[in-house]
N, C-alpha and C positions, 0 to 999 in steps of 0.2 A: 280720277276722282271716283269714289265709291258711288254706286247707283242703287236705289231702293225703289221697289214698287209700292206706291202709296195706296194701300187698300182702304185706309181710313185717314182722311186729312180734312181739317176744317179751316185751313188758312193760317192757323197759328199753332196747331198741335198735331203731331203725328201719333196715331193710335194703332191698335190692332197688331197684326203680324209685322207691319213695317216698323213699329216702335220696338217690338221685341228683337227684330233683326238689328236695328240700330244700336240697341243696348248690348245684346249678347254676342253678336257677330262683329259689328264695327267697333264695339266698346266706345261708343260716342261719349264725349265729354263736352262741357260748355265751351263754346268757341269753335268746335269742329264743324267742318262744312261737308255736305254730301249732296248728291243730286237725287231728286225725287221725281218719279214718273207716275202719271195717272192714266196713261193710254193715249192721250192726245197732246199733252204738254209736258215740258220739263221745267222744274223749279230748282234753283240752287238755294239750299237751306243751310242756315247757320244755327247750331244748337244754342238756345238761350237758357235752358233749364229743364227740370224734370218735375212731373206732377203725377205721382202714383205710377200708373202704367203708361203715361203719355210722355212723349218727348216734345218739349216746347221749342219752337223754331221761329226764326225771322226769315222772310223770303228776300233773298238778295237780288235775284234775277229770275225772269220767267220768259219762256219762248214756246211758241207753238211748234210741234214736231212737223217736219215736212212730209208731204206725200212721197211715196216711192214708186218706181215703175210697176211694182206689183200691187199697188194699193187698190186697183180696180179689178183685181183677180179674185174670183170666188172659187175656192177649192172644195169640191163636193166629193168627199172621200169616204169609202166604206170603212166602217168601224173595225178596229183591230184589237187584239187582246193585249192588255197590260202595257208594258214598257214600249212596245212598238207604236202604240197609239200616242203615248206621251212624247215619243221622239218625233213623230209626225207633227204634232202640235208645236213643239219647241222649234223645230226647223222652219216650219211655215211662218211662225212669228218672226224669226230672224231674217227671213227672206222678204218680209214686208207684205205678206198676203193680206188682202183686205177683209175677207170673210171666209169662214170655214163652215161647211154644212156636213155634219156627220150623216152617213147613210147606213141604214139598217138593210143592207142588201140581202137577197135571198140566200146567198152562200156565205154570208158573214159568219165567222166563227164566234166573234164576240156577241154576247146576248145582253140585253138591257133589262134591268128590273125597274119597273115604273116607280116604285116607292122611293128609290134613292135618287131620283132625278135632280132635286135641288142640290144635294151634296155633290153629285157628279158634275153638274154644270159649274158649281163654285170651284171645284178642283181644277177643271179644265181652264177656267179663267185665271186661276193662280199660275198655272203653267205658262199660259200665254203672256200674262203680265210679267212674270219673272224673266222670260226669254226676251221680251221686247225691251225691258229696262236695261238688260245687259248690252243690247246693241243700239240703244237710244232710238228705237223706232216706235211707230204707232202699234197699238194692240189690235189684232184682228178681232172682228166680231165673231162670236161663236154661236151658232144656232142650235136649237133643240134637234135631236136626231129626226130624220125624215126617212120615209121609204123612198126608193128611187122614183116611183111613180109620182108621189107628191112633190119631190124635188124637181122633177122635170117640168111640172106645171109652174112651180114657183120661179124657176130659172129660165123659162122659155123666152122671156123678153130680152135676154142678153144679146149683145151684138155679135160676139164671137163665142161659139159653143162647141166643145169637144168632149168626146168620150174616149178614153185610152183603152185600147184593146190589145190582146197578145196573139190573136189568131184572126185569120181572114184578111181582107184587103183594107189597108189603112194608109193614109198619107203620113209623111214625116212631120211629127209635131215640131221638131227643131227648125224645120223649114217654114212651117206655117206661122210660127210666132214672129217671123221677120216681116210678115205681111198682114198683121192684125189691123183691123179697122178701129177707129176711135170708139170707145165705149167699154162696157163691162165685158170681161172675158170669164167664161166658166169652163172649168176642166173637171170632168168626172173620172174618178179613179176607183177601180173595183177592189173586191176583197181578195183574200188569199186563194180562194177557189175560183176566182174569175167571175165575170158576169154570166148570167144565164142568157140563152138565146132570146128569151122574151124581153129581158132588160135591154139588150143591145138594139133589138128591133124597135122598142118603144122610144129609145133615145134617137134613133135615126128618124122615126116618124115625127119627133119633136124638133127636128132640124139640127141635131148634134152631129158633127163630123167625126168619123172614126179616125183616130190618129194613133201612131205608135212611137215608141222611144228607141227603136233600133232592134237588132237581131237578138239581143239577150233578153231572157225572161227575168224581170226585176221583181224583187219582193215588193209588196203593195206599198209599204211606207217609203221605200226607195224611189218607186215610180212617182209618188206624190211629191216628194222633195225635189226630184229631178225636174218635174214639170214646173213647179213653182220657181225653181232656179232659172230655167230657160226664159220664163216670162220676166222675172226680175232683172235678168241680165240682157234683155232684148234691146234696151236702150230707148224704149218708148213708154210713155205713160198710158198704158192700155186700160 
């Protein structure tokens, strides 16, 4: 069954991008059925008509989307440029990550322009919504970008806290996820240029455990996706 992310839905009419997708991509006709997602629930919708740019629908069935093993995972990832960040968001959504905190790390190559923040956040939400609808999962919460220092304060209350590093002494993250305590898990992933010493020291002072993903040096988006996958596949609702 075709799935559509419901960006505008009032219970009887699908509007906005979802309506355009239904008409132009699905070529929906009266009587056709498709699934609509809003981030926390799934509705089976039957097309009953069209009204201007809206697709009129009847709700046949509805269910709440289940939580996944990664639903209590917060991925605090340094911002990346272009498609690499889009890929990180997409795969994090597919893996059921509960929350994503973009980090403006000291060595982040991607730079943010404050004036485009609303458009940027809306675009990120669309990426997450589209990815989640394809895998019938919950949509991760996406936060406004934070500095690593402010993120450490915001996330310090989590039960399980890790910062992924590529140099120095670190425990195996793959082993650590098998022994997570119940509660929120936070994983911080650095930028292309890695963390600065000051950033790793601040994380250690805030109780974050230094962890690694093996002997290979992974690209930043790959490391984030691998960490999310390990938590998602750990078999525990962490």
